[in-house]
N, C-alpha and C positions, 0 to 999 in steps of 0.2 A: 971374504965374509959378506953376507947379504943382510943389511939392516931391514927391520920391519917397520920402523917408525915413519919415515917420510912418505906415507901412502896417500895417493890422491883420493879425495873423498868421493869415490864413484858410487859407493853403496849407501848414499844418503836416504833418509826416510822417504822423500818425495819420489826418488828414482825407484826405490823398493816398491812403493805402492803402484807404480806403473807396471812393474813386472809381476806382481803377486795379486791375486784376486783379493812352584810353591808360592802362592799368593800371600800378601801381607794383610791379615785381617785387621779391621778397625776395632772400635769399642765393642764389648760384649753386649748381648741383648739386655735391655733394661728390665730384667726380672721376668717372672713367669706371666705377668699380665700384658706383656707386649703383644699387640695383635699380630696374627699370622697373615702376612700379605704375600700371596703366591699366585701361581698361574691358575687359570680357570680349570674346572673339573675335567674338561676334555684334554687337558695337558698342553694345549696350544698357547704359547706365549705371544701376545701381541706386541708389536714394535712400532714406535713412531720415530721418524728421523727429523731432527731440527737442525738445519744447516746442510744443504745438499751439494756442497762442493766436493772436491776429490777425496778429502779425508772423510767427510760424512758418508759418501757413497761407499768407500772402503769399509768403514765401520758397520754400515748396514749389511754389506756382503758377509762380513765376519759373523754378525749376529745371526743371519739367516743360515749360516753354515754350521751352527752349533748342533749338538746332539739333541734330539727331541723336536717335536713340531713347533715351528715359529712362523709368524705371518706379519709382513709389513703392511700396516693398515692406514698410515697417515704420514704425510710429509709436509714440511714447512720451510720456507726460505723467503728472502726479500726480493729475489730475482726469479721471474718466471722461467727464463731460459735455463737457469741452473737446475731448478726443480725438474723441468721437463727432461733435461739430459740425464740427470740421475735416475729418474723413473724409467726411462728407456733402457738404460744400461742394466739396472737391477731386474727389470721385467724380462729381459733377454736371458740373464744369468739364472734367475730363480722364477720361472714362469708360473709355477704352482704355488709360490709362497708370497707373491706380491699382489695385493688387492687394495689398490689406492685409486678409487674412482675420483672423478673431478671434484665431488663434494668433500673429499678428504685431502685435497691438495690446497694448502693454505699459503697465502702470500701476505707480506707486510710485517711490520714490527710486532704486531700482536699475534702473528701466526703461530708462534710457539704455544700459546695458551690453547688454541684450538686443536693442535696436534696432540698435546698432552691430554686434553679432554677426550679426544677420539680414541685413544689407546685404552682407556679405562683403568680403574684401580688394579694394581698388581701387574700391569704391563711394564714394558721397558721403554724408556725414552733415551735416544741417542743424541747427546748435545754436542754439536760440531760446528757451531757458529764461531766467529771471531771471539777470542777469550774475554774481551770487554763485556760481553753479554752473559758470560757464564754464571756469575753469582745470581743474577735475576732469574735465569732459566732454571738453575738448580733449586733455588728456593721454591719456585712454583711447582716443580715436579714433585719435590718431597712433600710440600704442603698438600698435594693432591694424591699422595700414596702411590707414586710410581717409582719403580726401580730405575736406576740411572747408570748409563755409561757416559762419562764426560771426557771429551778430548782435551789434551793439553792445549794451551796453558789454562789455568783455572781462574785467574783474575789478573788485573793489571795494576792494582794498587792495594795498599794495606786495608782500607775499609772493605774492599771486595774480598780479600783473603779472610777477614773476620766473618763476613757473611757466609762464605763457603764453609768455614769451620762450624758455624752455628747450624747451617743446613745439614752438615754431616752428623752432628750430634743429634739433631731431630730425626734423621734417618735411622740411626741406631735405636732410638727409643721406639720407633715405629716398626722395627724389624725389616726395614727396607735395605736393599743391597745397592752399593754404590761402587763402581769401578772407575778408575782414572786412566787416561791414555799414556801413562809412562810405561810403554810396552817393554822397554829394555829390562825391567824387573822380572819379566816372564820369559826371558831368552835362556834356555838351558845352559849353553856354554858360559854365559855371564853369571848365572846363578851359581854354577859350580866353581868358577874362579873366585868369586867373592867369598864363598864358603872357605875355600883354601886360604885366602888371604886372612880371613877372620881366624882360621886355625893356626896362623903363624908361619906359613910356609915362606914368606919373604920378610918375616920379622914385623915388628911394630911399624905401622905406616907413619912416615915422617913428612912426606910432601905429596900433593896431588896436583895434576895439571888437567884442565878441561879445554879442549880445542874444538873450534868449528871455523875452518878456514877454506873458503871456496869462492866461486864467482859471484857477481852481483845479484841481489834480490831483484826480481822483475818488477816492472811498474807499467801500468796501462794508462795512457792519456785519457783525460775525461772525454766521454762521448758526447756528441751534440745532443742537447736537451736533458742531459743527466745533471741532477743537482749535486751540490758538493757532498752531501751526506752519502748518497749512493756511490759517488766516486770514491770516497774514502773507504767505504765498506768493501767495494770491489778491490781496493788496494790495501786491505787491512794490515798487511805486513809492514806497511810504510808509515803508519800513524800510531802514535804511542797510546792513545786512549783505546784503541782497538786491539793491539797485540802486545803492548807493554814494553816494547823495544826488542831489538835483535838478541840481546843477551838473555832476555827472559824466554821469548817464544821459540828461539832457534837453538839456544844452548841448554835449555832446561833439562834435557835427557842426560847430558854428560855432567852437568852440575849435580843432578840427582844421583848419578852413579858414583861420583866422587864422595858425596856425603854418605851414601850407602856403604862404600868401602871403608870409610873412616868411622862409620857408625856414630855420626854426630852431625849437627847443623852448625853453621858458623855463628860466631858471636859479634863479628864486626866485618866491615869491608872498607877498602879505599881503592880508588882506581882512576882511570881516565878513558876518554874516547872522543870521537868527533867525526866530522864529515870532511875528509881530505880529498876524496876523488868524486864522490857521488854528486851529481848535478841535477837529479830528478827533483821536481817540486814536491817534496814531502818532508817528513821529520826524521828520517832514518839516519842514525850514525852508521858509518861504514866500517868502523872498527871500535872495539872495546878491549880493555885490559884491566882486569880487576883482581886484587889480592884479598882473599878472604882469610880470616883467622878463626881457628877452631878453639873450643874451650881450653884445650891443653897447650895452646900456643903454636901448634903446627899450622901450616898454610895450605891453601888451595888457590892456585893461580888459574884464572879463566881468560882465554883469548878468543875473541870472535872477530872475524874480518870477512867481508864479501867484496872482493875486488878482483878484477882480471889481472892476469900476468904475475900472480904472487904465489908463494909456497902454499900448498894445500895439504891440510890434514884434518881428519874428522875422527876424534876419539879421545880417550883419557890415557894418561901416563901416571903410574903410581910408583913411588919410591918407598921401599921399606928399609929396615935396618940392614938386611942382608940380601936384598934382591929387588926386583922391579916387576911391573906388569904393564901390558898394553891391552886396553879393553875399552868397553863402552859402545855407545851407538856409533855406527860407522866402522866398527871392527868386528867382522863376522867370525873371525878366528882368534879369540883372545888368548894370550900366552903369558906364562910366568918365566922370568929369567933369573939366572944367578948373576949378581952384580947389576950394573946399570947400563951396560952396552946391550942394546936390543938386537943382537945378531943371532943368526941361526944356530951357531955352535953354543950359544948361551941359554937356549931354551931348556927349561926343566919341566915344563908341563904345557900341554895343549889338549883341548877337548877332543874326545874320541867318539862320544855317543851321538845320538840324533840331535839335530839343531832345532827343529820344529819352527813354525811360523809364529813369532812372538805376537803379531797382531791378532792371530786367531786364538792363541792361548789365552790372552787377556779376556776375550769374550767367552771362551769355553769355561773359564773359571767363574765368571759372573753368572752365566746361565745355569751352570751346575749348582751354584750356591742358591739360586732361586728355586730350582727344582727340588733340591734336597733340603731346603729351608735351613741353610747353614749361615752363621754370621759372616758378613762380608762387607767391609767398608774401608776403602782405600783413601777416603777424604783427608784424614790428618796428614798422612805422608805427602799426598799430592799438594796440599796447601802449603806445606813447609818447603817443598821443592820450588814451588812458584815464588814463595816469599824470598827464597835465596836469590832467584833471578831479579826480583824487584829490588832487594837490598843492593845488589850489584849495580843496577841501573841508577839508583839514588846516589850511590857513591861516585860513580863515573861521571854522571851528568852534572853533579854539583861540585865535584872536585874535593869533597870533604870526606873525612872518616865518619862512617855512620854505624852505630851499633844496631844489633838485631832488635833490642828492646825499643830503641828510638823508632826504628823503621816500622815495626808491627803496630806501634801506637799512633802512627801518623794518621791525621784526619784528611789528608790531601786526596780528593776524588778527581780523577782525570776527566770524567764525563758526568758532571752533576745533572740530575734529572733525567737520566737515560730511560728510566721506567716509563716516562710519559712521552717519550719521543715517537714521532711518526715519520714516515718516509718523506713527508713534506716539511719537517722541522729543519731549522738550521743545524749544521754540523757543530759538534762541541768545540772545534777549532776551525778558524776561517783563514783564508789566504789574505795577504796584504794587497795593495794596489798593483804590485808587480807579479802577483800570483804565487808568492812564496809563503810557506807556512812557518810558524815559530819553531825554532830549533833550540834545544838545550845548549847553554853556554857555561862550561865549567868555571867556577869562581863567581858566577852571577846567579845561576839557577838555584832555587831553593829546593832541597830534597824533600822536606817534610811539610 
């Protein structure tokens, strides 16, 4: 018999992006007086890209590939080489749809404001910077009547989550559309298997496991002449104020899928983590293990590890009263099983229809909602998924049991004053005399 579980995570999000070029609506429109914010009369939707790394470039390609005329008119980043590389790639791929002259190529910490201004009311802003900046950028886009696609993760601390939620509420009142980059929610095989689980095909869900186990997260040494702020932004996955930790920014998809399957968000968490192998001068834990509790007392176990030479698996495992499932990001072919042994002879269902490109689908849905003027706001769910990751980090890095209510009420801001930061500002955290950055210490670090 051949088991499906210990699969090497070769189909990760980043590797998929290298290979590849039913929405949950938010709050209803705020009455008949809500303004109609839509594309210009010529039906061309203008697009601005804020954050020109690989994920931002991929999001822009997806936006330009949607049905109906679209045009990329502005780009923003803090690194000129990143903007130039993204522009060259998109110009080659979409030569008739990219119109970003030098005067609409914006650099610096305030570049996002200029790009948002350039796209005009009713245009679409793609937010793909490190998630520490997401609340600031989302607020500004909504305040200026722009539709938004925001890449995960959506904030790094509870005050940021509250800002995102408030911006989402404002967007609904303005009839703006907001999509979030939890693309697994728009993968047809996953949508189908979750429907089947909700219909009771493996019985009531009793336990869920979320995994992301693979090799080390990369780290680039500081370049000569680069200040510490630029160095940290370049290595945003390695600094908590920028990415919110490995369990948030890297496990968020599979945490979200488990909560989707359970149809609930956790009420508390306890866990552990640390730096056992990693030697790079950064803040990144190389392993996390967090136990979440749902309102009915059932559990979600999340494991994250990025080390060489260890067991690798990328996906979710669900146990119901009479069967199990293997699904989630990293599992291209989700399956239901009778019992709990995930072997080929135990398969009771697997997807037979088209799979589609989930990255494209999330943009197709957003742009269709804009063109058809349909309610579309994924902010509440996205914010709660991010808060689940933040709750897990709080519990693991403090060593304490933390409730959801305690976590969401926290006033701890990881990067105070970020709105006023320039590229010449000191970084929110600085190394000691030996070049080492502060690292969370369970039992000593305060979570709230």
